[in-house]
C-alpha positions in Angstrom: 0.1 -0.1 -0.2 2.0 3.2 -1.1 -0.7 5.7 -1.2 -4.0 6.4 0.4 -4.5 9.9 0.3 -5.7 11.7 -2.9 -4.1 14.7 -4.1 -6.9 16.5 -2.9 -6.3 15.5 0.6 -3.3 16.1 0.6 -3.5 19.7 -0.4 -6.2 20.3 2.1 -3.6 19.0 4.5 -1.3 21.6 3.5 -4.2 24.3 3.5 -6.7 23.4 6.4 -3.8 20.9 8.6 -5.6 18.3 8.8 -7.0 15.2 7.0 -9.6 12.9 8.2 -8.9 8.8 7.3 -11.9 6.5 7.9 -11.2 2.8 8.9 -8.0 4.0 9.8 -7.7 0.3 11.7 -10.3 -2.3 12.9 -13.3 -1.7 15.0 -12.1 -5.0 16.6 -8.9 -3.5 18.0 -11.2 -0.4 19.0 -12.9 -2.9 21.4 -10.2 -5.0 22.6 -8.8 -1.3 23.5 -11.5 0.0 25.0 -11.9 -3.0 27.7 -8.2 -2.4 28.6 -9.2 1.4 29.3 -12.7 0.6 31.0 -10.8 -1.0 33.6 -7.9 1.3 34.1 -10.6 3.9 34.3 -11.9 2.2 37.7 -15.6 3.0 36.2 -18.6 0.4 35.6 -20.0 0.8 31.7 -22.8 -0.5 33.3 -23.4 1.9 36.1 -23.8 5.7 34.6 -23.3 6.4 39.3 -19.8 5.3 39.0 -19.1 7.9 36.1 -18.1 10.6 38.7 -15.3 12.9 36.8 -15.9 14.6 33.4 -12.4 13.7 32.2 -10.0 10.6 33.5 -6.5 11.0 31.8 -5.0 7.2 31.3 -1.5 6.0 29.3 1.1 5.2 28.2 -0.5 1.9 26.3 1.6 -0.7 24.7 -0.2 -3.7 24.7 -0.9 -5.6 21.1 -4.4 -4.0 20.2 -3.0 -0.5 20.5 0.4 -1.1 18.7 -1.6 -2.6 16.0 -4.3 0.1 15.6 -1.2 3.2 15.1 0.7 0.7 12.5 -1.6 -0.2 10.3 -0.3 -0.4 6.1 -3.1 2.8 5.7 -1.6 4.7 9.0 2.1 4.1 7.5 1.4 4.6 3.8 -0.1 8.1 5.0 2.7 8.8 6.9 5.2 8.6 4.6 3.0 10.9 2.4 2.2 13.6 4.7 5.8 13.1 6.4 8.2 11.9 4.1 9.4 8.7 3.3 10.7 7.5 6.5 11.4 10.4 8.1 8.4 8.9 11.1 9.4 6.5 13.8 6.6 3.8 13.9 4.6 4.1 16.9 5.7 2.6 20.3 2.6 4.0 22.4 -0.4 4.6 21.6 -0.3 8.4 24.2 -2.5 9.8 26.0 -5.9 9.3 26.6 -8.2 12.1 27.9 -11.8 9.9 28.4 -14.6 11.9 28.8 -17.1 11.3 30.5 -21.1 13.2 30.1 -21.5 15.5 32.7 -22.2 19.1 33.7 -18.9 19.6 35.4 -16.5 21.8 33.7 -13.8 19.6 32.5 -10.9 22.3 33.3 -9.3 21.6 29.8 -11.0 23.2 27.0 -8.5 25.9 26.1 -7.3 26.2 22.5 -3.6 25.3 22.6 -0.8 23.7 20.4 1.0 20.6 21.1 4.9 21.0 22.4 7.0 18.5 21.3 10.3 18.8 22.4 11.5 20.1 26.6 12.7 23.0 28.1 14.8 23.8 30.9 13.1 21.3 33.1 11.9 18.3 31.0 9.3 17.7 34.0 7.5 20.5 33.5 5.0 20.1 30.3 4.3 23.3 30.5 7.5 24.7 29.6 7.8 22.4 26.7 8.3 23.9 23.0 7.9 24.4 19.5 10.0 25.6 17.1 9.5 26.4 12.9 11.4 23.1 12.3 8.9 21.4 14.3 11.6 19.7 16.1 10.8 16.2 17.4 7.1 16.1 16.2 6.1 15.1 12.6 2.1 15.0 13.2 -0.3 15.2 16.0 -2.8 12.5 16.0 -6.4 11.3 17.3 -6.8 8.2 17.0 -10.8 7.5 17.5 -11.5 4.2 20.1 -15.1 5.1 20.3 -18.1 6.0 18.1 -18.0 10.3 18.6 -20.6 12.2 17.3 -21.4 15.8 17.6 -22.1 15.7 21.1 -19.4 13.3 22.2 -17.1 15.5 23.3 -14.9 15.8 19.9 -11.8 17.2 19.9 -12.4 20.6 18.4 -9.9 21.7 15.5 -9.0 25.4 13.9 -8.7 24.4 10.2 -5.9 26.8 8.6 -4.2 27.8 12.1 -0.8 25.9 11.8 -0.3 29.0 9.5 -0.6 31.6 11.9 1.5 29.6 14.4 4.3 28.3 11.9 4.5 32.7 11.0 4.4 33.4 14.8 7.6 31.0 15.5 9.6 31.9 12.4 11.8 34.6 14.1 12.0 32.7 17.7 14.9 30.4 16.8 15.6 27.1 17.8 14.0 26.7 21.1 10.7 28.5 19.8 8.1 29.2 22.1 6.9 27.3 25.4 3.7 25.6 25.5 2.1 28.5 27.7 3.7 31.4 25.5 1.7 29.5 22.6 -1.5 29.3 25.0 -1.6 32.8 25.4 -1.1 33.9 21.7 -4.0 31.3 20.4 -6.5 33.2 22.2 -6.0 35.9 20.1 -5.8 34.6 17.2 -8.4 35.7 14.1 -11.4 33.8 13.7 -11.0 30.5 11.2 -14.1 28.5 12.0 -14.3 25.2 13.6 -14.3 21.0 12.5 -15.1 18.4 15.1 -13.0 15.3 15.5 -15.9 13.0 14.9 -16.7 9.5 13.3 -16.8 5.8 14.0 -14.1 4.0 16.1 -10.9 3.2 14.1 -11.5 6.7 12.5 -7.9 8.7 12.8 -6.9 12.4 11.8 -4.0 13.2 11.2 -3.1 17.1 11.8 0.3 19.6 11.1 2.2 19.6 14.1 0.9 23.0 14.3 -2.4 23.0 14.8 -4.9 24.7 17.5 -6.7 22.7 18.3 -9.0 21.8 22.2 -10.9 19.6 23.7 -14.5 20.7 24.8 -17.6 19.3 27.7 -19.0 15.9 27.0 -22.6 16.2 26.2 -23.7 12.9 25.5 -24.3 9.9 26.3 -21.6 7.7 25.8 -17.9 7.6 27.4 -15.3 9.1 24.6 -12.2 7.0 23.9 -9.9 9.3 22.2 -5.7 9.0 22.0 -3.5 11.9 21.0 -0.4 10.8 19.9 2.5 11.9 18.2 4.2 11.3 15.3 8.1 11.4 15.9 10.3 12.5 13.7 13.1 9.8 13.0 15.7 13.2 12.4 14.3 16.4 11.2 11.0 17.6 8.8 11.7 16.1 5.5 11.9 19.1 2.8 9.7 18.9 0.3 6.9 16.8 2.6 3.4 18.1 2.8 4.2 19.1 6.4 7.1 21.1 5.9 5.2 22.8 2.8 2.5 24.0 5.0 5.1 25.5 7.1 6.8 27.2 4.1 3.7 28.1 2.2 2.7 29.7 5.6 5.9 32.0 5.5 5.6 33.5 2.2 2.0 34.9 3.4 1.7 38.6 3.9 
């Protein structure tokens, strides 16, 4: 499987900063993964009285269902198309799961932000982790849907085209770039660009530019949402001419 994404989808990724892949991994893998996750939440899937928190954060998962889901031939082909042939490292962990439950409580983590990719002075302080114009360390942000997610099920919100604004902000910040908190303060002031909800059936994956601005939101549906957001790590640096790098270069040419 050498090509999964059409030319139109690749152009959408460059322009809007994301592309959706349906049936990226099998629904049976999603069910097996959910069984593991339910156990670790400490909640009973059949007793909503145990669903007492709006969000429970889990991770890092290395069991077989997660690794298989992250490394399907379809996804590997898409990684090559977007990041460049063999410029990335295969996923060995599914990363963080913010499991969101139906709730009227404020989850407290719904601000717009950009995921950062390398440590600052204190590697243990994620708020000091950083991103730079070369997207050091990260080829893609990925959203793996391990449950069916509708518009009321706390889908991640994506701001199309926001990766271009971030690229221009990082242009003159050198190798050190900006920290998570510095970027968070800026993203709230970006011009409106609309919102896209990361919805879909279990097995859907959204591949996003590493600079995309996104956020969580409260869950107003009826069933918990299981979604992982691992990075696709770079083997070395961004491959020149790859769609990820093209998006940055095109952004820098804009007025």
